[in-house]
Structures are given as structure tokens and as C-alpha cells.
N, C-alpha and C positions, 0 to 999 in steps of 0.2 A: 523799358523800366521794369525792375523786378521788385515787387513788394515782399517783405519778409516780416511776418507777424509773430509776436510772442505775447504771452499773458503772464500775469503775476498777482501776488496777493497784496503787495505794498508798492508805494510810489517813491519812497525815499531813495532807493538805489537808482531808479531810472532818472529822477530829477538831479540827484547828486552827480551821477555819471556825466550827464550833458552839461551841467553847470561847471563842472571841473574842466571839461573841454573848452568852454567859453573862457574860463579863467586862464587857461594855458594857451589861449589864442589859436586853438585848433578847431573852433566852432563858433557860431554866432546865432543868437536867437533872432529869427526873421519873421515871426508871427505869433500872435496870441488870439485865441477865439474864446469868447465868453469868460475871459480871465482878466481881472482889472489891471494887473501890473506884474512884472517879472517876479517880484518878491512875494506874490500871492499864488504862484503856480502850485506848489506843494499843498498849501492850505486849501485852495479851491478844489483840487482833485480829491482830497480826503473828504472835504465837506460834502461834495455832491455824491460821492460813493456811499456815504452813510445814509442816503435816502433809501437805499435798498440793501438791507443787511443779509438778505438771502444769497446774494452774489458772493461766492467765496474767492473769486479771482477777478476783482474789478479792474486791475491795472491793464491797460491796453497800450502796446508799443508796436510801431511799425516803422521799418526803414524802407525808403524808396530809393533804389540804387539804379543809376543809369550806366549804360555801356561806356567804356573808355573813349570810344570814337564819337560819342554824342556831342552835339554842338554846345557851346558855352551858354549856360542858362543864367539869367540874372536872378537876384533874390526875389524880385516881384514875380517872375515867371514860376519859380519854384514854389512860392507861397500860393499862387493860383492853382498849380497842379496839386498841391497838398490839400487845398480846400475842396477841389473837385473830387479827389479821392475819398476824403472823409465824408463828404455829402453822399456819394454813391454807396459807401459802406453803411450809411444810416446814422452818422454821427453829427447831423446838422445842428442839433440842439445840445450837444455835449461840449464841455470845455476841453480845449487841447492847446498844446504848445508845439511850434515847429522850429527845429534847429537845423541849420546847415553845417555839415562837417567838412573839414579840409584835411583829414588825416589819411586819406587814401587817394590814389590816382583818379578814380572815377568819382563823378559828382554824386552826392547822395544827401538825403535829409532824414532826420529822425522825428517822428511825431509821437508825443506822449498824451494819452487821454485816459478817460475812464469809460467803462462799458455802461455806466449809469448816466442817464441824461438829467437835465434840470427838472424834468417831469417825474423823476424817480423810476422810470421804466428802463429795463435792461435791453441793450442792443442785441438783436438776434444774430448769433454767430454760426448758424447752420451753413455747412459747406463754405466757410469763410474764405479759405484759400482759393477755391475755384471762383468765388465772387470777386475777390481781389484781382485775380488774373484777368477777368473779363473787363473790369473797370480800367485796369492799367492799359489794356489794348485800346479801349475807347479814347483814353487820354492821349495815347501815342498818336492816334490818327488825327485828333483835333488839333494837336500842337505841332504836328509835323516832326515827331521824334522817330528815332530808329525803332522799327517794329521788331520786337523780340518774339522768337518762335516759341509758342506755348503748346505745341503738339506733343512734345516729349513730356510725359508726366513726371512730376517730381517724385523721387523715390523716398518714401517716408516710412517710418516704423521699423527700419532695419539698419543695422550698422554694417558698413562695408569696410573691408580692410584697405588702408591707404598707406602711403609712404610719407615719412616726415619731410618737411621743407616747404611744400606748397600749401598755402592757406586759401580756402574757398570763401572769400569775403562776401560773395553774393548769396551764399546759402549757409549762413552762420550756424544755425541750429543743426543742420545735417552734418556740417564739418565737425562740430563738437561731438556729435553722436558717433561719427566714424572714428574720430581720434580716440575717444574713450574705449570704444569697442575693440579697436586695434590693440591698445595697450593692455587691456585686461585679458586679451587672448594670448599674451606672451607669458610663457611659463616662468621666466626669470624675474617677474615682477611679484614680489612677495612682501613688500612693505610700503607704507605710504610715501616715504621720501623718494623711493625709486619710481613709484607711480607718478608723483608730481613732476619729477625730472623728465620722465619719458613724455608726458603731456606737453612740456615746454618745447620739445623738438617738433611738435605739430602746431605750435603757436597758440596753445590752449593753456589757460591758467585755471586754478581752482581756489576757492576760499572756503574755510570751515568755520561755521558759526559756533558760538559758545554752547548752544543747545544740541550740537551734534549735526546740524544741517550742513549740506555741501552744495555749492553752486559752481558753475563753470562759465567761462567767458573767453573771448579771443584777446590776445595781448600782442604788443609789438616786441621788438628785439630788446628793449630796455625793461621788459617785464611789466609795462604799464597796460592797464585794461583798456581795450578799445571798443568793446561792445557791452551792452547790459548783460548781467549775469543770468544764467538759466539754472533754476534749481534742479537738483537731482531727481526730485519727485515728478518733474515735468517730462523726464526722459523715460521711454517705455520700459527699459530694463533696470531702472531705478538704481543708478550707481551711488547710493548713499554710503555713509561711513560703515554702517552695519553690513551692507552688501559687499563692500570692498574688502572689509576685514575677513569675511567668509571666503572670498576669492583668494586673498593673500594666504590664508591658512591652508587652503587646498593646494596652492602652488608650492608652498613651503614643504608640505608633506610629500608631494611628487618629487621635488628636488632631493629631499633626504633619501627617499627610496631609490632614486636613480644613482645618487652618490654611493650608496651602499652596494648597489648592483655593480657599479664600475670598480669599486674597491675590491670586490671579490674577483672581478675579471682580471685585474692587474696582479692578482695573487700568483698567476702562472710564472711571473718573472722571478719569483723567489726560488723556483725549482732549478734555475739554471745560473751558472756562473758567467756564461757567455751567450749572447743572443745576437743573431744576425740582424743587420739593419733592415733588410727586406722583410723579414718576419715581423719585426716590430712595426714597420710602416703599414703592413697589411692589417695588423691588429688594430691600429688607430683608425684606419679606413673602415673596417668592419663595424666599429663601434661609434662611428660618426664623430671622431675626436680629431682635434688639431692641436699640435704641441705649440706652446707659446713660451718664449724665453724671458726670464726676469733678469734684467741686466743693471749694472752700475758702471762706473768709470773703469773698473778693473775687469769687466767682462760679465759672463753669465754666472749667477750664483743660485738660481732656482728655476723651476719650471711650473707652468700651469697648463691645464688642458681645457680647451673650448669644446663643449658639446654643441656641435653645429646644428643639430636637430632641434634643440630647445633653446639655443643661444645662451647657455649657462657656462660660466667659467668655474673651474675647480682648481684649488691649489694642489700641487703635487703631494704635499703632506696629507691632504684630505683623502687622497686615493692610495696612500701608502707608498708613494714613489718619490725619490729624491733625485736631484740632478747629479749628485756625486755617484749615486748608484748607477744611473743610466750611462753616465760618461765612461765608467769602468766596465760596465756589463755588456754594452753593445759591442759586437764583434768588430775588431780592427784588423786591417791587413798588416799593420806594424804595431808591435807592443811598445807602448810608451808609458813609462812609470811617472807617477806624479812627481813633479819637480824637475823632470827632464824635458819639459816642453820647449824651452828655449834652445836646447841643444838639438832637438828634433827639427825645429824651424830653421836653425842655422845650417844643418846638414841638407835639409830639403832645398833651402835657398841656394846652396853651393851647387847641387845637382841641377837645379833650375838654370843657373848661370852656364853650366857646362853644356846644357842642351841648346844654348844659344851662343856657343863659343866663338862664333864669327865676330861677335860684337863685345865691346868692353862693358864692364860692370856699370860705369858711369852713364853709358848710352842707354842701358836697360833701365836704370833708376830714373832717367829723365822722362820715361814714358808714364803717362797719367794712369794707365791701367795696371801698373806693376802690383799693387796690393791685391786687386781682384784676381789677377792671374796666379799669384803665389797662393792665394787662398784656394783657388780651384785646384792647384797642384797638390796642396795638403789634403784636400777633400778626396782626390783620386787615390792618394797614397794611404788614407785611413778610411774615414766615412763622414757623412754629412754632420752627424751629431758632434763628433770629436772636433772637426774643423770649425764648427760654430762655437765650440767652447773656447778655442784659442784664437778666435778672430781678433780680439782686442790685442793679444800678444803679437800677432802678425802685423797689425797696424803700427804698434809701437816699434817693432823691430825695423820695419821699412822706414818709419819716420827718423829713427836714429841713423839709418844708413844714408838717408837723404841729407841729414845734417852734416854727415861726414864726407859729403861729396868732394870738397876741396882736397882732403887728404887722400881719398880714393884716386882722384885724378893725378895727384903727385906720384902715388905708388905705380900707377899705370905707365908712367914715363920711364920707370926703372925696369931692368930685366925681370921677366916674370918666371915664376915657378908654377908647377901644377896647382890649380886652384883648390882641389879637394884633398883634404887630409882628414878623413873621418877617424873618430876615436875607436870605432868598432867595425871591423870588416863585415861581420855577420849582420850587424845593425844596418850598415850602409848598403849592403847587398840587397837586403829586404826592401829598403826604401827605393833603391834603384829599380828593382823589379816592378814595384808598384808604379813608379813614375814612367818607366819606359813603356809599360802597358798602357798607361794613360796617353803617352805620346803617340802610341800606335793607334789608339781609338780616336784621338782628336788630331791626327796628323793634318797639318795645314792650317789649323786655326787656334789650337790651344796656346801655342807660343807665338802667334802672330801679333805684331804691334802696329800702331799707326805710323804714319810717315815720319821719317827721321832725316834731318838735313844731311847726315853722313851716308845715307843709303840711297844710291841713285835710282833704285826702283821703288822707293817709298815704303818698303815693307821689310821688317826684320824677320828672318826665318832661318831654318836650318841650312847648313852648307849646301850650296847647289853644285855638288860634285856627282860623279858617276857611281858612288857607293850606294848600295841598297840599305834599307833600315837595319837589317841584321848586322851588317858590317859596322854601321855606326854604333850600335849597341855594344858590339864586341870591343871596339876601340874605347868606348866610355867605361866599360867594365874593366878593361885592362888598366886604365888610368887609376880607377878606384883601388884595384888590388895593390898597385904600387904605393 
């Protein structure tokens, strides 16, 4: 059994939270102590608390959570355990209400009380957590419950960086502290909306009061609050609105400075009309940047850069870089003017077919990897950035070819002519040099295909004759010259 204690100034939120759970059939009231009826819970707690106005945080709330493997406990057993716990903590003459919750896999109860007794005296809370752990151990032994190891001290007073997704329901306050500490440590959080959205990924919600107060709580996937709210003032690093705004302003300033630094770094591109891809890739790596493509149905129309060190994205325009500029500036093995992309793809596709001349075009188009293989061929003939820019055109080109398969098969039945008739010998020769170089580098796998019913060995590959690679290239070039 794990007790988790929180304190507060008011009772309205605590009572309202548990009563809403009852209304939604996710909890039930299983016990009242020194409270006349369910409709008198809030009134009684307030009334008794007023006996001692010196106590600034009279609200007392504790959840008693049992391990998932714990035996099934009846309401009567849970009420008995709650009474023994409250008596051991010194709340024998204090009013309190016991609720059993059903919103998690493990059995647990919530107890709401006041630190002020009917005699007007305040319950001593010295070393309260340690005392609660000791009482919990005694209850476990008396009732034959699973014994929880309490030798490991609870880490309090410090936020630990955590990953989103897993919510620690047994240590609610510590989980909330960890989540807030993790998010405000991220440099890309510089506004309240981003802060709130990031907290959601940790299962933590926040509410902002009219007077500027902030409180935090756990919530489910539907955004519904599942635990009482913890005020920012109760957390040691005080994540109040004022404190958060100061952190956001600092992060915003750091991002602006980093953006200006990167903008100056990208200035070197303006000095050159052509830049090698390897040089540009090294520049990105040295500055912890990763290129991201902005796409629509027509393909790439812009770029962004991710600062992997601070997890911040910058638009290309913010750094003085456009996709049009990069596309034409990065060095290419084949010069392709804007508007000639489809002709380039057609010529590359034709040479691609010739490299597999043992098989008909319809057989090659029937392979599911045809798009990725043609894309790889274009990349080897130009560069990664250019190939990425025309990827959508390649996909559309192959889709049209596949649609025309019936016509292609009919043509294949007729006497064939040489498949390649390039519009420019110089242009085609340069493509051929690039592709044959790629063929040499990737010999045996670049143009390999999966099994085909017409291939007895199950693999489409270059002609298995006695000619070496140089002879094949000479034959291919001879056909191109014709």
C-alpha cells in the first residue's frame, strides 16, 4: 500500500473532484467519519477548519494505492484500512470522507479531511511521509496485504528528466514535478500553448485561475482530470505564470540568437553558384542540423531545418535559404534545366530498361520495387537532393506506365526497334556514364528484382554471358550513339 499525501488551502476542488467521479460512476463514497451526510461534506470540513484560523493549509488529502497484484478488497475492508490509517496519523477526532475509485487498474481510495479536529487543535505533520509509510507497513502485516519495499527512499525536492507516455500514478506529485521540469528544460518551449501541449504528452494538465494562479493534475486520454490539482506554489521551483513567462522569454531570446547565428552561417552559400552535396551535408552535420522537406501533392515546395541540439525547427526563409536555390545550387552530375525533368526521367528510365535488356518492359513494371529502384537510379545519376525534388514526378511517371501496361504488352508482341533514342547524344552520354558508374558500384543488387514467374531462377539480373562489365558498357554506349 502506497500513501500519497497532499495539502491545500481549500476543500472545494477536492470534494468537487471526487463527487464528479461518483457522478460519472468512476468512484463511490464508502465511508463518512464525523460528518452527518454526503451533502454536508464540504460544509463540515470548512466549518471545522474555521476553529483554527492560524492554519493556512487545512485541506488534507491522501490516496492509498495498492499494487496491481493485490487481492480483491471489499468496500468494508477498504473502509477499515482507511480508518486505521487515519487513526494512526492522528485524525481520530477529525471529520473525513472515504471514496473508492475505479478509474485505474490498481485498487485505491481517496480520503479527504481537515488538519483541524473538532477540538480546534491542528494535527502534527512533522515527518508526515515517514510516519505514513510506517503505518502502511503495519496495516499490510495486519491484513495480510502485499508488503511494499520501503527501503528505497522517495526522491523528493528535485525534478528528474523523463520521457512522455508513461504516467506514474503511484507517485502523482513526483510525476507532475518531473513532467514540468522536463518541459521547461526544453529550449523550444517559449509560449504557454506549447508548454500546455507538451505537458499533455506526459499525462499532465494545467488550469489557470482568474487571479493568475496555476495548478497541475494528472488527466486521462480524453483530457479529463483524474487527480486533485496541485498548486504551483506547492512545487519547490514554483512554476507559476510569472515564473513560466520569464522562462519563455529566456528561451525565445536564445532561439532568436541561434536563428541569427545560423542565418550568418548559411551566408557562405551565396558565395558559390555550385556546391557539392558532400560539402553541404558536412555543413549540416557540423551545425547539428537536419533538412526537412515541405511537400504537397505536387512534390517538394520548401525546406525547413531541425536544430537537433535544441529540438527547434526553422523555416528555410528564416535562415535565408530557399528550396529553389538549393535545388539548382547543389552540384549535379547531370545538368537538368527547370522544365526538363520529365525528359530526364524518361531518358533515365530508358537506360534503366536497357540495363535489364534480358527482360521485357512489362515484366519490369510488374515488380513492386520499380519506383524505388528508378528513384535510386536517378539519385546515382544526380544527387540526393535533386532526386528527392522529383520523387513525386517519378511516382507519377511509373503510375502512368503501369496504367499503359496493356498497350505496352501489345507493342512487345510486334517486332522491336532499339529502345533508346535520346534527344541529345551529349546529354544521354552523361546520364549513361553516371548510371553505368552506379551499376558498377551496386553490381548484383541495384537492378535485382524479386522472383518473377518467367524467370526460372527467381531473380531478374544482367545477362549471364561471358562478357565482362566493360564489354557490356561498350555495347550499351554503341546503341546510344546509334
